[in-house]
N, C-alpha and C positions, 0 to 999 in steps of 0.2 A: 327323310331319304327315300328317291322313288326306283324301283328297277324295272328297266322297259325290254323290250325284246327274247326276254325267258318265258318261254313253251315249257321245256322237258324239264324245268324244275321251279316251285315256288316262291313266292317274295319272302314268306318267313323262312324258307330251307335255307336261301342265299344270305339273308340277311343274321341268321344264327353264328356264321362263320365267316364274318367279317366284326374289324373291333370299333368301326365305327356306329355310334348311337345317336337315335331321334332322343331328343330332350320331353320325355315322359308329362303328358297334358291333364287336368285333371278338370272335369266341369268348365271347361277353358282357359285353365289358370294355371300358369307353368310350377310347376311340382318346384321349379329353382328356388322361389321363393321360400321354401320349408330346405330342399335338398336341393344339392350339386347338380348346377347345367351341366349338361354332356356339350364340354367344350369340341369344336371342328380344329381338326389337324389337316395338313392337305399332305404328309408325311404320311400319317396312319391311312390316309387317304387314298393316296397310291400304291402303298401295301396291298391296302384290301382289294385294289382291283386284281393286284396279282396274285391272292390268296381265292379270289373267284373261276380265276382261271385254270388255277390247281383243281380246286374241288370241282369242278365240272372235268377236267380231265380224270379226274379220281371217279367220276359216274360214265366214262366212256365218252365224252365229246373230245378230243384231243382236239379239234377244228376249233373249239372258243375261242373269239375274241373279243376283250371287252374292250368294245371300241371309243367307250370317254367318258371322264368320270364329272360332270360338269356341275359347279357348284352358282348359285346363282341365289345374292342379296334378298333378304326380307326384312326390311324394318330396321330396327335399332338393333345391332351385334346379332343379328340372326342369320341364316342359312340353306337352302335348301339344298338339296345333293341328288343329280339324276345320275343312275348308271346303267348305261345301254350295252348290250350285250349282242352280241353275234354268236349263236351258237352253233353252227354250221350243224353236220352230218353226225352222228355216234358208229363209233368203231362195232360190229359184229363178230362176235365169235364163230370162226368158218371149219374150227377145226380141234379137237382134243386128243389129247395123248397122252393116256398112263403107262407109267415102264415101269415094272416091276422085276425084281430078279426073276430067272428062268426056273428056279427050283423052290419058288412057295410054293402052297396048294391053290389046283384052279379055282375052289371057290372062294381064297383069300381075292387071288387076281380079280374075282367076279364082282364080287364085294365091295374091291378098291375100286373099282371103277365106276360104281353105281352112286358109291356115293358121291365121287367127283359128279356127275351126271346131275346128280340131284340138287346141286348147288350153283354150278355153271355148266351149262351145253350150247351145241351148235344153236345157234340161231337166235344165243344171248346178248344181249348189250355187255361189253367189258365193263367191270364195275372192280377195280380193285378190293373195297372189302368181301365180294364175292371170289374172287379169285384167293384171294387170303385163306378165307372161309371152310372152301374146298382143299387147299392142301393141309390144313390141319385136320379136317374127316377123313385125307386119306392116311394120314399119319396116325390117328387113333384108329382107323380099321385094323391097323398091323398090331398097335401098342393091346389094343385087347385079343388080340390071337398068337400071343405068347412073343410077340417083337418088342421088347421093351426099349429096346436100341434105335428102334428103326428113325431114321430122319429123312423128310422130304424137301428136293430143291426143286422149283418152279423156274419158267421162263414164257414168257409172251413175245412172241413175234409180229409187232404190230405195222400191218400196210395202212400210212396214213392216206397214201392215193387213194385208193380206194375204200377204204376204211372196212379192213376187215384186218383179224387178230388170230394166230396159230397159237392154243397154248400147250404146256407141255409141261409133265408133271414127272417127277424121277425120285424113286423108291430106294434106298442102301437100310435095306430090313434087317443086317446086322443077323449075331445069331438068334436061337429060340432060347429063351429065357426062363428058368424055372425057378420056384419060390424054395428060399434057403430057411433057416430058421426062423420061427415067429417070434417077436420079442413083444412083452406087452408092460410099458412101463405108466405109473403114475395113476393104476385102480382103482386104490384105498381098500376099501374093507372092503370092493365086490370080488368074489371067489372067482380065481383065474378059469376055473372048468366054465364056469356060464359066460365068460368072457369069449374064452375060445369058439365054444357052441353057436355064440353072436356073430363073429365073424366069417365062421365057415370056411376057412382057409387053411390049407395043407400042407405040411411041407413036400415036395417034387413035383406041384400042381405047376401048369404052364401058369406065367407070369399072364395077368389081363388087369388092366388101369378100370375095366368095367367091372371086374371082381372087386377089387379094390374102395371102389368110390360105394358100391352094395356092400363091402364091410365097413365103412365109415357109417352108411345113414344106419345100419342095423344095429350100430352100439349105442348111437343115439336116440334108434328109438325104443331101447331101453328104459331112456326114461330120469338114471340115475347120472348122469354125466352133464353140465353144463358146454362141453366143448370134447370133441373128441377128431383125430387126427390118425388116419391109418396111410404109411406112406411105405416105398421100397428105396431103400439102401441099393443105388446101383453101384458096383464096382467100378470104375472109372476104366481097366480093362476088360472091354467086351468080351472079348475070350475066354473070361473067369465067369459066365455071369451068376453071380449066385445075390438075390434081391438080399 
C-alpha cells in the first residue's frame, strides 16, 4: 500500500486508520506460508478512502479529497494499492468565545478561559480532539470549584471557503454544591478515623472533583487497600445538591 500527496500526515498515521493491510514479509518470504494472507477487498478499500477523508477532517483539513484508490496487479494473486490524496488547506481558528454565567466569580471565569486557550486558541488548526479536550477542561475548571452540576456545550462555525473557524463554548454552571455526609464502606479492620484523616474531606466543604481524586490517591497511598474509590452521589435534582 502506497500513499501519495500527503504532506501534513505521515503514511503510518494514515494506514493506522484504514482497514486494508499489506501482507507482511519475513526475509523476503510471505508470512502467508504460515499465517493468513491479507485478502484484498475493493469494498473495504472504498470505505478506507472515506475513512481517510473523515480523519483528515478531524485533523482540520475540510477540503481533503482522496482522488483515487488505484489497484495494480502484481504477479500471481497479488495487487499493490496506491492511494492519492489532495490535502487542500487546513482550517484555522480565528475566534474563541467562552460564555459563562454572569454570577460566577471572576477568578473562575479567567481560569476557565485560560484553560481553553491552553488547549486550542486563535491561529491553531481546528482539530476535533483538541476541541473536545478544551470543552472537558472548561467543565473541569467548574467541577474543581464547587460546581458539581456544570455542563458545557460547544459549537464551531466553519467557513470552508476561507478556511476559518469560530469556536464557542457555553457553560451551564448549576448551583454551588457542598459535601454532605461522608460514608465509608468496605474498610475491613482499618480504623475509620485513620481513613477519614487520609481522606481529609469534611461535610459542608464545597464540592471539588480535584479534592475527591486527591482523597482517592491518599487512600491508596496508605498501602493497605488493593483498590479504592471516592465518588460523590449527586441527586438528580440539582436544586437539592448534597453529594
